[in-house]
Residue, then its C-alpha position, 0 to 999 in steps of 0.5 A: x756893308x751889312x745887307x739886312x735879310x729880306x722878308x723871305x729869308x727871316x720867314x725862312x729863318x723863322x721856320x728853321x727855328x719852329x721845330x726846335x721851339x716845340x723840342x724845347x717846349x718837350x723839355x719844359x713839360x719834361x722838367x716840369x714833370x719832374x718837379x711835379x713828382x718831386x712834390x707828389x703831384x703825380x697826376x699832373x706829372x703823367x699829363x704833362x709827359x703826354x703834352x711832351x710826347x704830343x710837342x714830340x710828334x709835332x716837332x718831327x712833322x713840322x721838321x718834315x713838312x717844312x723840309x728843315x729837318x737837320x742834324x742838329x734837330x735829330x740830336x736835340x730831340x733825342x736828348x729831350x727825349x732822354x729827359x721827358x720819356x726817360x727820367x721823368x717816367x722813371x722818377x714818378x715811379x721811383x717815388x710811388x714804388x721805390x723810394x721807401x725800398x731799402x736796397x737796390x730797388x732803384x736800378x729798375x728806374x735805371x735799367x729803364x732810362x738806360x733802355x730809353x737812351x740805347x733806344x734813342x741812340x739806336x734809332x738815330x744810327x739805324x732809322x736816321x731820326x725818322x721811321x718810315x714803315x715801322x719802329x725797330x723796338x718800342x719808341x721810348x716816347x710810347x714806353x715813357x707815357x705808359x709808365x706816366x699814364x699809369x697813375x692817373x689810370x689808377x685813380x679811376x673808379x674802374x681800377x679802384x673796383x676791378x684792379x687795386x687788390x693786384x700786387x702792383x709793385x711787383x707787376x710795376x717792376x715787371x713792366x718796367x723791365x719788360x719796357x726796357x727789353x722791348x725799346x732795345x729789342x727788334x721787335x716791329x711797331x707800327x707808325x702812326x697810319x696815313x689816311x687814305x680815304x679811297x679805300x676801305x681799309x683807309x676809311x676804317x682806320x680814320x674811323x678808328x681814329x676818330x673814336x680814339x680821339x673821342x675816348x682821349x677826350x671824353x674819359x683820358x684817364x681810362x683811355x691812354x694807359x689801356x691803349x698803349x698797353x694794347x699797342x705794346x701787346x700787339x707789336x709783341x704778339x705780331x712779332x712772335x706769331x711772324x717769328x713762328x711761322x718764319x721758323x716753320x719747317x718745310x717738311x715734316x721733321x718726324x719723317x726720316x731723311x732716307x724714307x723721304x728719299x725713297x718716296x722721291x724715287x722715279x719710276x723706272x721705265x723697263x721697256x728702255x732696258x728691254x730695246x736696250x738688251x736687243x740693240x746690237x753692242x758696239x765695241x769702242x775700240x772696233x767699228x764691227x758690231x758683235x751680236 
């Protein structure tokens, strides 16, 4: 006899399905972005990938909040991210800058997609699908959204007035290679901070987040690409500074070791030698004292 599920069991099943629903929504937006890019709708494709990033952030948070995270969900999320933040942004750049390039120019897109896939696989192995303190390597959503939001940024008046004259074909090639390298590197990138309003640092972080959200709503085309470039540069610069400090020598490398040893020679107390010279000598083989 089949017993119908109770209301609580049905609710639990719905909660378990909810994170996967956001993950599939992420996939839907990524595939839609691919179709939009193939039709030349690059700005729409960029915003769709940004929305896919929002869905990717929500599915993980919902899974952790409801304690419904599973190995299946982690694997599904990684496969979907490979499409939304790997293939889709690479195709936008291909149609914009590499479609008319004769030869092997498209391999730059391959390198970026390969970096995304390797990054996702390593993330699941090293950090179990969730970074608690920092990401080991540039997160693939950040890399994908950086490429996706470049085209909306390039359509702003600021870009067309001050930056349009630059050699963007070469710059985009270099940027894609750098992003691929950073994703597979061990450069640490901070996670989204938790707001604690009990400390000054927490209040400052909360205010900065509010300002960022306001700027993203008022001028998204001017905000997202520069903000992500700053985030990428911050992680790279921070790792470079910390790595330099870790490699600073403990002693002056210009001082010879022999000179350093001579400086550390202890002072001799000659009074002890004088007292020792006046003391009677005792032959170890005899019990008599000699003078």
